[in-house]
Legacy VTK file of the C-alpha trace (Angstrom):
# vtk DataFile Version 3.0
C-alpha trace
ASCII
DATASET POLYDATA
POINTS 426 float
-20.148 -11.570 10.324
-18.120 -11.809 7.116
-14.532 -10.541 6.974
-12.939 -10.235 3.519
-9.139 -10.567 3.350
-6.509 -12.313 5.497
-3.510 -10.046 5.057
-2.015 -7.800 7.737
-5.234 -5.790 8.185
-7.615 -8.733 7.935
-5.733 -10.691 10.591
-5.758 -7.681 12.928
-9.523 -7.440 12.474
-9.972 -11.190 12.973
-7.995 -11.028 16.225
-10.174 -8.174 17.498
-13.371 -10.069 16.653
-12.077 -13.259 18.256
-11.032 -11.377 21.399
-14.495 -9.799 21.617
-16.219 -13.177 21.286
-17.837 -12.283 17.952
-18.483 -15.139 15.538
-17.152 -14.596 12.008
-15.821 -16.183 8.839
-12.785 -14.767 7.045
-12.796 -15.206 3.275
-9.415 -15.126 1.520
-8.823 -15.689 -2.202
-5.224 -16.937 -1.746
-4.196 -20.365 -0.470
-2.855 -18.971 2.804
-2.791 -15.841 4.944
-0.276 -13.045 4.461
-1.520 -10.951 1.543
1.165 -9.438 -0.667
3.944 -10.645 1.640
3.522 -14.326 0.811
2.919 -13.947 -2.938
6.542 -13.752 -4.187
7.618 -16.989 -2.451
4.402 -18.728 -3.467
5.000 -17.793 -7.090
1.546 -16.255 -7.365
0.853 -13.047 -9.317
0.468 -9.876 -7.303
2.149 -6.707 -6.078
5.158 -8.465 -4.577
8.647 -9.513 -5.736
11.484 -11.577 -4.310
13.519 -8.523 -3.236
10.600 -7.114 -1.218
11.417 -6.059 2.354
9.613 -4.052 5.002
10.395 -0.349 4.888
8.974 -0.023 8.400
10.523 -1.532 11.529
9.558 -4.888 12.950
8.864 -3.254 16.324
6.046 -1.128 14.923
4.920 -3.416 12.100
4.388 -6.459 14.298
1.135 -6.784 16.237
1.083 -5.304 19.739
-0.040 -8.585 21.348
2.411 -10.718 19.385
5.788 -9.029 18.731
8.010 -10.248 15.932
10.790 -12.576 17.142
14.165 -11.172 18.155
15.783 -13.314 15.450
14.128 -11.206 12.715
16.114 -8.248 11.343
14.831 -4.727 11.871
13.476 -4.697 8.305
12.497 -8.324 7.511
12.215 -9.678 3.993
8.798 -10.642 2.645
9.129 -14.359 3.424
10.027 -13.695 7.062
7.081 -11.371 7.470
4.716 -13.814 5.752
5.842 -16.565 8.139
5.230 -14.215 11.053
1.694 -13.451 9.848
0.968 -17.182 9.564
2.300 -17.814 13.084
0.147 -14.937 14.378
-2.966 -16.514 12.829
-2.157 -19.797 14.568
-1.309 -18.146 17.912
-4.506 -16.073 17.897
-6.693 -19.082 17.050
-7.856 -17.665 13.733
-7.207 -20.659 11.449
-10.604 -22.289 12.030
-12.328 -19.078 10.909
-10.531 -19.002 7.538
-12.044 -19.942 4.191
-9.004 -19.995 1.905
-8.983 -20.063 -1.896
-12.404 -18.446 -1.831
-13.191 -15.422 -3.991
-15.902 -12.898 -3.233
-18.099 -12.451 -6.297
-20.552 -9.904 -4.889
-21.678 -8.147 -1.729
-25.102 -6.516 -1.709
-27.369 -5.058 0.949
-30.925 -6.313 1.207
-34.045 -4.296 2.075
-33.970 -5.614 5.654
-30.406 -4.301 6.150
-28.682 -7.681 5.938
-25.817 -8.358 3.556
-25.759 -11.138 0.974
-22.249 -12.342 0.148
-21.723 -14.580 -2.866
-18.460 -16.544 -2.928
-16.757 -19.032 -5.250
-14.384 -21.637 -3.792
-11.398 -23.397 -5.377
-13.668 -26.081 -6.892
-15.827 -23.434 -8.536
-18.709 -24.003 -6.142
-20.827 -20.878 -5.771
-22.384 -20.085 -2.384
-24.701 -17.308 -1.220
-24.881 -16.452 2.487
-26.515 -13.758 4.583
-24.603 -11.730 7.189
-25.519 -8.882 9.505
-22.188 -7.123 8.896
-19.373 -7.187 6.337
-15.832 -5.945 6.926
-13.600 -5.340 3.899
-9.853 -5.718 4.553
-8.693 -6.617 1.060
-6.305 -3.680 0.597
-5.923 -1.020 -2.075
-3.270 -2.554 -4.378
-5.799 -4.401 -6.487
-5.628 -3.393 -10.151
-2.399 -2.326 -11.897
-2.534 1.210 -13.269
-0.888 1.449 -16.670
-0.100 4.735 -18.422
-1.448 5.627 -21.838
0.439 3.800 -24.619
3.720 5.489 -25.474
4.216 6.916 -28.941
5.636 4.090 -31.030
4.584 1.363 -28.590
3.408 -0.766 -31.471
6.960 -0.837 -32.849
8.708 -1.804 -29.602
10.526 -5.107 -30.016
11.020 -5.703 -26.300
8.731 -6.676 -23.433
6.295 -4.428 -21.558
5.328 -5.330 -18.012
3.897 -3.749 -14.882
5.534 -4.077 -11.464
2.596 -6.387 -10.675
4.177 -8.941 -13.041
7.779 -8.493 -11.872
9.287 -11.263 -9.766
13.091 -11.373 -9.780
16.019 -9.504 -11.325
17.649 -12.754 -12.417
14.845 -13.124 -14.981
16.471 -10.195 -16.825
20.106 -11.283 -16.610
22.132 -9.694 -19.416
19.217 -7.566 -20.614
18.837 -3.800 -20.958
15.887 -2.645 -18.878
14.092 0.677 -18.382
12.176 1.102 -15.114
9.485 3.798 -15.160
8.667 5.582 -11.897
10.208 6.688 -8.612
7.865 5.110 -6.070
8.694 2.326 -3.643
8.309 -0.469 -6.191
10.277 1.417 -8.863
13.353 1.961 -6.698
13.241 -1.577 -5.262
12.959 -3.110 -8.714
15.629 -0.854 -10.243
18.052 -1.765 -7.443
17.262 -5.471 -7.861
17.684 -5.296 -11.642
20.980 -3.429 -11.363
22.556 -6.551 -9.867
21.552 -8.750 -12.812
20.752 -6.723 -15.930
23.372 -5.538 -18.405
22.081 -1.989 -17.961
19.337 -0.455 -15.796
17.819 2.915 -16.636
15.369 4.701 -14.323
12.928 6.939 -16.202
11.463 9.615 -13.922
8.810 12.035 -15.134
8.238 13.891 -11.866
10.544 14.404 -8.905
9.693 12.741 -5.625
11.106 13.061 -2.115
13.412 10.140 -1.339
14.003 9.381 2.342
16.310 6.844 4.020
14.860 4.297 6.423
16.603 6.044 9.316
17.497 9.583 10.324
19.631 10.387 13.356
19.633 6.691 14.261
15.820 6.534 14.420
13.564 4.691 12.006
11.138 6.947 10.144
8.092 5.244 11.638
9.530 5.757 15.139
9.993 9.433 14.348
6.407 9.665 13.068
5.097 8.698 16.528
7.664 10.565 18.676
6.154 13.370 20.840
8.879 15.829 19.815
7.896 15.242 16.165
4.130 15.368 16.564
4.418 18.609 18.544
5.884 20.340 15.457
3.757 22.087 12.857
3.780 20.686 9.311
6.116 23.481 8.163
8.499 22.787 11.049
8.518 19.091 10.194
9.277 19.882 6.562
12.174 22.190 7.449
13.589 19.639 9.876
13.626 16.778 7.340
14.752 18.987 4.427
17.767 20.205 6.381
18.628 16.726 7.628
18.520 15.321 4.088
20.571 18.166 2.665
23.317 17.434 5.196
23.118 13.653 4.799
23.106 13.301 0.999
22.825 16.673 -0.723
20.256 17.428 -3.425
18.533 14.808 -5.527
19.671 16.689 -8.624
23.238 15.794 -7.588
22.290 12.215 -8.477
20.691 13.083 -11.812
17.136 12.909 -10.448
14.630 15.747 -10.847
13.962 17.842 -7.767
10.402 17.461 -6.441
8.040 20.229 -7.551
6.096 19.987 -4.284
6.929 20.287 -0.584
7.712 17.263 1.541
4.556 15.377 2.657
2.466 17.041 -0.065
2.596 13.693 -1.867
3.727 10.167 -1.059
7.431 9.837 -0.243
9.774 7.074 -1.374
11.752 5.251 1.322
14.989 3.601 0.199
18.517 3.175 1.521
19.847 1.767 -1.754
18.653 3.759 -4.759
21.004 6.735 -4.382
24.166 4.671 -3.719
23.360 2.441 -6.716
23.089 5.543 -8.885
26.409 6.837 -7.544
28.019 3.471 -8.243
26.771 3.501 -11.844
24.473 0.512 -11.457
21.430 2.659 -12.245
21.329 5.538 -14.733
18.563 8.151 -14.213
16.697 9.386 -17.283
13.760 11.756 -17.826
10.358 10.674 -19.145
10.127 8.501 -22.255
9.309 10.528 -25.379
8.733 7.739 -27.894
9.736 4.215 -28.873
11.242 3.048 -32.143
11.924 -0.662 -32.423
14.284 -1.467 -29.573
15.195 2.193 -29.107
13.760 4.195 -26.209
13.961 7.961 -26.757
13.798 10.275 -23.753
12.583 13.855 -23.502
16.123 15.205 -23.098
17.045 14.015 -26.602
19.032 10.974 -25.477
18.096 7.404 -26.317
19.037 3.847 -25.433
18.199 0.360 -26.617
16.061 -1.740 -24.273
14.894 -5.337 -24.038
12.189 -4.587 -21.463
10.272 -1.691 -19.916
8.879 -2.128 -16.402
6.061 0.293 -15.574
6.007 0.952 -11.811
3.005 3.211 -12.104
0.942 2.152 -9.113
-2.484 0.670 -8.652
-6.138 1.614 -8.811
-8.395 1.017 -5.845
-11.082 -1.326 -7.095
-13.820 -3.160 -5.227
-15.795 -4.842 -8.033
-17.770 -6.983 -5.592
-19.243 -3.959 -3.757
-22.137 -1.680 -4.704
-21.169 1.036 -7.212
-19.772 4.207 -5.635
-18.671 2.482 -2.436
-16.229 3.351 -0.981
-14.802 5.345 -3.924
-17.100 8.246 -4.803
-17.740 9.932 -8.133
-14.669 12.182 -7.775
-12.352 9.242 -7.128
-12.021 9.895 -3.399
-12.553 7.286 -0.704
-15.558 8.500 1.281
-15.578 6.826 4.686
-16.360 8.187 8.138
-13.147 8.092 10.175
-11.730 6.220 7.125
-13.686 3.138 8.243
-17.485 3.447 8.009
-19.608 3.721 4.869
-22.393 6.239 5.683
-25.851 5.156 4.653
-24.766 1.500 4.439
-25.235 0.140 7.983
-23.077 -2.867 8.739
-20.357 -2.202 6.136
-16.869 -1.364 7.404
-13.367 -1.009 5.928
-10.092 -1.777 7.708
-6.636 -0.898 6.382
-7.779 1.506 3.661
-5.343 4.183 4.847
-1.835 5.238 3.786
0.340 6.624 6.604
3.922 7.902 6.571
5.087 5.003 8.716
3.788 1.639 9.872
0.096 0.896 9.328
-0.194 -1.811 11.986
-1.074 0.326 15.019
-3.689 2.086 12.924
-5.421 -1.082 11.707
-5.352 -2.503 15.215
-7.101 0.636 16.502
-9.577 0.508 13.601
-10.247 -3.150 14.354
-10.919 -2.585 18.052
-13.359 0.210 17.193
-15.185 -1.887 14.609
-15.439 -4.772 17.087
-17.020 -2.393 19.611
-19.465 -1.142 16.975
-20.435 -4.688 16.035
-20.865 -5.654 19.691
-23.051 -2.598 20.330
-20.537 -1.090 22.767
-20.070 1.975 20.551
-22.537 3.841 18.354
-22.233 5.868 15.178
-23.648 9.363 14.620
-26.363 10.033 12.078
-25.358 9.766 8.384
-25.508 13.570 7.971
-22.887 13.987 10.701
-20.687 11.345 9.097
-20.953 13.007 5.693
-19.876 16.337 7.234
-16.829 14.690 8.817
-15.885 13.141 5.473
-16.246 16.480 3.665
-14.077 18.225 6.262
-11.434 15.519 6.029
-11.308 15.586 2.231
-11.079 19.371 2.292
-8.100 19.147 4.632
-6.445 16.528 2.422
-6.926 18.775 -0.616
-5.348 21.653 1.302
-2.200 19.628 2.008
-1.940 17.503 -1.126
-3.459 19.813 -3.728
-6.190 17.331 -4.633
-8.043 14.474 -3.033
-8.462 11.460 -5.353
-6.022 8.715 -4.408
-4.616 10.961 -1.678
-7.918 10.558 0.174
-6.507 7.563 2.068
-3.512 9.495 3.422
-3.414 9.930 7.203
-1.001 11.399 9.734
-0.116 8.596 12.143
-0.269 10.199 15.597
-3.372 12.409 15.126
-5.319 9.648 13.403
-4.364 7.092 16.034
-5.515 9.454 18.775
-8.758 10.052 16.868
-9.441 6.311 16.738
-8.556 5.779 20.382
-11.012 8.503 21.378
-13.777 6.522 19.662
LINES 1 427
426 0 1 2 3 4 5 6 7 8 9 10 11 12 13 14 15 16 17 18 19 20 21 22 23 24 25 26 27 28 29 30 31 32 33 34 35 36 37 38 39 40 41 42 43 44 45 46 47 48 49 50 51 52 53 54 55 56 57 58 59 60 61 62 63 64 65 66 67 68 69 70 71 72 73 74 75 76 77 78 79 80 81 82 83 84 85 86 87 88 89 90 91 92 93 94 95 96 97 98 99 100 101 102 103 104 105 106 107 108 109 110 111 112 113 114 115 116 117 118 119 120 121 122 123 124 125 126 127 128 129 130 131 132 133 134 135 136 137 138 139 140 141 142 143 144 145 146 147 148 149 150 151 152 153 154 155 156 157 158 159 160 161 162 163 164 165 166 167 168 169 170 171 172 173 174 175 176 177 178 179 180 181 182 183 184 185 186 187 188 189 190 191 192 193 194 195 196 197 198 199 200 201 202 203 204 205 206 207 208 209 210 211 212 213 214 215 216 217 218 219 220 221 222 223 224 225 226 227 228 229 230 231 232 233 234 235 236 237 238 239 240 241 242 243 244 245 246 247 248 249 250 251 252 253 254 255 256 257 258 259 260 261 262 263 264 265 266 267 268 269 270 271 272 273 274 275 276 277 278 279 280 281 282 283 284 285 286 287 288 289 290 291 292 293 294 295 296 297 298 299 300 301 302 303 304 305 306 307 308 309 310 311 312 313 314 315 316 317 318 319 320 321 322 323 324 325 326 327 328 329 330 331 332 333 334 335 336 337 338 339 340 341 342 343 344 345 346 347 348 349 350 351 352 353 354 355 356 357 358 359 360 361 362 363 364 365 366 367 368 369 370 371 372 373 374 375 376 377 378 379 380 381 382 383 384 385 386 387 388 389 390 391 392 393 394 395 396 397 398 399 400 401 402 403 404 405 406 407 408 409 410 411 412 413 414 415 416 417 418 419 420 421 422 423 424 425
């Protein structure tokens, strides 16, 4: 058994395999476990930065069998969470199964159903091994997604970078910076920059729902699993949150941000306690989309302009699995096509863990996925025929399109409580 990735999801899967007595190796390209949470402190490139904190609570983000220590804050910083993940690996006896600083070059299925995995270690040594099953837990934040070049980009005298390359606001002390986007990374980075840069502008093309980490004294991920919440219809949930936000902070347009053009939960939400106060305090100035660039001048679509030394594109990531067969797990239409968001139909022995995006903590979901996969590997659970799995995938993607308007990257979105119950029933 080959497990790829030793971040939050990979360690959950490793623990499930170890508990079930299944032999495995866990291949991880970094020098230690922890995924994106250890990268900022290690100084390695990746989708992490020094200001990174959990937006979900430690109670629901920690593993069920190994709670986070009481000394940790409710929303730990990246280094605290990375240390916790390392201590979990040691506690669960996973260290001896790890092959660190090892990159997966290719994974292919042979005619007899086995899987050949080719890896390259830190010394450049290439190895080819055969496994009966492969589990991919390498995450979805793999390749930075950059927008098309802006008009006048070739004249810009400042620096372009993606959030993938951003590390610390102090690197931009005294500079004028434009942050593009309104997702989680954009608001975190804008807030961080506003404490160091001479001026921080936040360029927002499309409105997005911004939620605090708590409502009515409850963390959002606790609300997502509460029976009183899950008993509501989607429309009732939307009305409840909309009214609560209107009372708590008014409209987003009151802060100079565009109002979302879609209902709540029809797209990813942004969770932040700091972005709106920093705007109110003048540390961050909202702006519309960038129209064009001219030297150091950034012109916006509302006719205003400002000089900038750097532009940080917080424009997300593409899901890429270059080591896997073409079309797996991302189909021709850009949607992830997995049975129960885990199993690749028609490719026996290939599983995915953690390739979901909930409104709330992912940990309980990956633990449930991991237990199910361990049962499948051990022969304690069986899968339906590929035709049945394909029908389930089609029905799921149709439902996603009905809520989100299109599938594509939204195909990994799940509702926490229903999906968890679905996995538990397996």
